[in-house]
C-alpha positions in Angstrom: 21.1 6.6 14.2 22.4 5.2 17.2 20.0 5.4 19.6 17.3 3.5 16.8 15.9 0.2 17.5 16.3 -1.6 14.4 14.5 -4.5 15.5 11.6 -2.8 15.8 11.6 -1.1 12.8 12.8 -3.2 10.1 10.0 -5.4 10.5 7.4 -2.6 10.0 9.6 -1.1 7.2 9.6 -4.8 5.1 5.9 -5.0 5.9 5.0 -1.6 4.5 7.6 -2.1 1.7 5.7 -5.6 0.8 2.2 -3.7 1.1 3.2 -1.5 -1.4 4.2 -3.8 -3.9 1.2 -6.0 -3.8 -1.3 -2.9 -4.1 0.5 -1.7 -6.7 0.7 -4.4 -8.5 -2.9 -5.6 -8.0 -3.7 -2.0 -9.1 -2.4 -2.5 -12.4 -3.5 -5.7 -13.0 -7.0 -4.8 -12.4 -9.3 -3.3 -14.6 -11.8 -1.5 -12.8 -11.3 0.2 -9.1 -13.7 2.2 -7.2 -12.1 5.6 -8.4 -9.6 6.4 -11.0 -6.3 4.3 -10.5 -4.1 7.2 -10.3 -6.1 8.8 -7.3 -5.5 5.1 -5.4 -1.8 4.8 -7.0 -0.9 8.3 -5.4 -2.9 7.0 -1.8 -1.0 3.7 -1.6 2.4 5.5 -2.2 2.1 8.4 -0.1 -0.5 7.2 2.9 2.2 4.7 4.2 0.9 1.4 5.9 -2.4 3.0 5.8 -2.9 3.3 1.9 -2.3 -0.1 0.4 -4.7 -1.4 3.2 -7.6 1.4 2.4 -6.8 0.4 -0.8 -7.6 -3.2 -0.5 -10.8 -2.7 1.7 -12.1 0.5 -0.4 -10.1 0.5 -3.7 -11.1 -2.9 -5.0 -14.5 -3.8 -6.7 -16.3 -6.5 -5.6 -17.2 -9.3 -8.2 
């Protein structure tokens, strides 16, 4: 823990947390997605930073 540079890691953790929260809120509010909602929830939660990005690019249905 002593050798960790928190000045670099802390912003990445905050960005990841914000992305996950916004993606989950959007997933709950939207009526239809490209694929099952449970699958997107797993991708968002388990794929770290890439999961929410994939959801916003591929998971949301275009109007």
